[in-house]
Every structure is written in structure tokens, then in C-alpha cells.
Phi, psi and omega in degrees: 000320181297321180295320179298317180297321180295318179296316179297321180296319179295320180295319179296320180295316179296321178296319179296320179297320179297320180294319179296317179298321179296319178297315181296321179293320178297318179292328176296323177297316179294324180293343179298340180267006188293347178273004178098002178299136180274318181226142179226144174278169177299320178295322178301313181296320180297317180294321184282334183257336184078012180268154175292150179301320180296322178293318180298315181296321180294313181289326180297326179297319178291317179298323180290323179299327180264006174082014181269345181214151179223132176252121185278174185300330180273006177091356180283145178261146172215159180293149183264170185292340180296329178292322177297317180298315178295324178298319178295317178298320179295315180298320181294329183264352187285133174221111184306326181300326180299333182264323186280316186301317177297327178292317177301319178300315180298317181297315180296317180301324185272329184255339185062024175242157179293134180244147181212157177237122183247148172236157179269131177223102185065233179260021179232165172242143183247132173281097186282316180222149185213143174224116186281148180287153179276048181240153174287321178260104184209164177278135184237129176203144183269153175298141181098351180295142178255135180226166178288155174272347189275347180225149177096150185299312182295321178298319179296318180296313180299321180291314182298313185273006169263003173101012179301135182272161178123151182299324181301314182280332173300320180293321178296316179297322180295316181284325180086011178202170175212136177243125179253140179240097176069028181291317180262324181223122184300344183261358182238156174229160181212152175233137179218151178222157180279154173237130183245162178233213181302140182061021179058033176277143181296129177259316181182193179236133177256127184215164174232151181217145180188190181299134184303326182294341181268351183257059182225154173054222182298330181298316181291325178295317179296317180296321178296319178299316179296313182297317180296317179297315181291324178293321177297317179297315180295320179299315179296322178297325182274001172112001179284132182264352182279155177246000000 
């Protein structure tokens, strides 16, 4: 009896794995449209997903039954209305703070420096969210504060990744980060990196700021690694597909 139970357990596990793989393959088909394509041929989907045509047709039939995919009379595939419905539900429930604040907490816990999330608004940057460091000596600023885009790490990042031309900003885009040393305050330094969303569009800048004496050598490299990792995680959470 014990052997029979073990065999059944293995069969259930294998069946569960197959179901998970099928779900992942189905989602891969939907992701084939992530570049904004409106209609794709069967060959297009096969090339973009690496799946067999027979597998695509089988999974597409299930996706179409639930309204996530539609195959037109000429054989072309397009996304179905169920995705629009889910998108509306997501937008209604979406609150950027729910995603950003936990990341700020993580950054502060790991760096012991104040972390902030900035967005670009016209020719200014807004401190949208802030999490202060657990230090007596720290940089202090309230959420909602407006600052220039021309100075400071976050301002430089927002300007560069909004398409500003020039070698200075080309270099920031190439590196993917910016470190400022006393640009706004001679006693403070800051590090910032971009955060992206759907279609790899810029959402904002994630940064840390603190005493200039702490942003040197190996410490600054470690803080940059932490910030980059958390920004990448946040970008993927917000819908960016790039790595």
C-alpha cells in the first residue's frame, strides 16, 4: 500500500509540474505581444516564444476560450478583451506607493542611508516617497518637496533618461547610475538609478542620500549594488521586461 501511495504521489507531482509548464507557456505566448505588436502570425509567435507550432495552437485554443487571445479569419493572432478587463481592474487597484515604499524600506535597512523616490514634473523633480535612515546624522526632506533637475543624483537621472541630449547625459545613460558629491549641499552625497515600467518607460528615480564622508570607496560601491538590485526588482514589478 505504501508503494502504491508513493507512485500516486509521484504521478500527482508530475501532473502538477506539467500544468505549471503549460501555464508558463501560455503566458509566454501573451508576452510575444509585449513590443506593442497588434497582430502576429503563427510563425511570428513561434519565433518569439521558441514553442512548437502545435503547442502554440493547443494553448491558443484555451486562451481564446477565456478571452485572452483571438485568432482572426486570416489566421493572425491578436490579444483578447479579457486582458483589457484585467488591465482596468489592475489600474483601479494600483497604488504606486504599495510597490515603492517596501523597496525604500529595503534600501534603508541595507544601506542605513535615507532613501527616496523622485518623479519628473515639468522642469522640476518631486520627492514622491521618502524613508528616513535610522541615524542621528542624516539628510532630511519631506515628501512632496520640489527640487531642481539640474543638480543632484536623482535630478540627473530623471533628466538623462527623459532623453536629454549631450555627452554628459549619454554617459549617465551608458552607466545607468549617477553619483553626486556635494552638488546641492557640500556636506552630502547621493546615488540614484532609474526605475522603469511597461514598455521600459521611465517611472522615476530611486536614490539614497547621506553624509559625504560615508559615500567613499567600497562603501559607495556596495550601496550602488544594493540600489541597482532593488531598482531592477521594482522595475520588473512595475512591468518592465528588460534586464
